[in-house]
N, C-alpha and C positions, 0 to 999 in steps of 0.2 A: 318550729317555733311558732308562737301565736302572739298576736298583738295584745291579747288579754293576759299574757303571762307577766306577772310583776317583775320577775328576774330579767326578762327581755326589755321591758319598758324602762327599767332602771339601768340598763347597760349603756356603755359608751357607744356601741354599735348603733343603738336606737337613737341616741342623742345626735350622733353625726348624721344619720339619715334624716332626722327632722330638721337639722340645720340646712341641709340641701333641699328639703321639701317643706318649707314653712307655709305654703299655700294649701288650698283645698280644691279638689276637683270632684265631680260627681260621676257616678256610673249607674246605668240602667241596663238590665238584661231583659230582653224580650224573647220568649220561647213560643214557637208556634209550629204547626204542621199544615199541610194542604194549602200552600201559597198564602200563608198568614190567615187562613179562614178558621183554624182551630187553635185556640190558645192552649198551651201545655202547662198545667199546674203541677206542682210537686217536683219540678226539675231542680236538682241540687246544684247550687252555685257556690264555688269556692274561688276567692280572689287572693293571689299570692304575689310576692315580688321577691327577688333575690337581693339580699343585703350581705355584702362580704362573703359571697358563696354560700349563704344560708337561705333556705326557702322560708319565708315568713308569711303566715296566713293573716290577712287583714279582714277577711269577711267569709262567713259561711252562712248559707241560708237557702231558702226554697222559693220558687216562683209562686205567686198567688193564683187565684182562680182566673185571672185575666192573663196569665202567662208572664207576669212581670215581677221582677225583683227591682225595687226602686230605692232611691235615697241612700245609695252606698257612697259614703264620703271617704275619699282617699287622700293621703298627703300628696302634694304636687309641688314642683318648683314654681317660684314666682315668675310671672311673665315679664319679659323685658319690653318696655314701651318703644324701643328702637326697632322698627319693623325691618331694618336691614340685617338684623342678627336673627338667625334661626332660634326659636325658643327651646329652652331646655325641656326635657320631658322625663318622666319616670315610667318605665315599662312595667305593667302588671300582667299577670297570666291568669286568665279566667278558665277554670275547668268546670264543665257542666257534665252532670251524670243523670241519665234517664234509662231505666230498665238495665242497669249495670253496664251501660255503654257510655264512654267518655268522649267529649269533644273539647279541644283546647284552642283558646284564642289568645292573642297578645294584643294589648291596647296601650297606647301612650296616653298618660294622664297630664292634663294641663290645668293650671290654676283657673278657677271660675268657669270651667267648661264642663258640660255634662256629656259624657261619651255614651252612646247607645250601642250595645252589642246585640245583634239579632242572632238567635239560635234557631236553625231550621231542623226540626226533628223529622227524619225520614221514616216511612212506614215500618221498615224492618226494625227500627229502634223502638217502635211502639208495640211490637208484638203483633203486627198485622193490621193495625189501625182499624 
């Protein structure tokens, strides 16, 4: 399923998900090699979450010449102002692909928070660097 699919966006599953996640959080993916000295452009980034046992894609894109994919806005639960209660989160799965090798990360999204996920590309993934 994809967030751009009108059938999904008009579904009860999507409406329920958005009721639970009325806020927005941000995600930035930074890809690099050589201890952050070499940015990796062209790294494929896919962001998904599971809704009712269905994997839903919320973002697909590539890192830019600086090794960054920025301004990924994702639904997130509203933060509770009572700091005695642990905040609700929504878990997203980030799959990165470079030279046909995947790395998978899980991040928790919070309302009004920008999460930064660093991706370290090792030389064997780059074909010898």
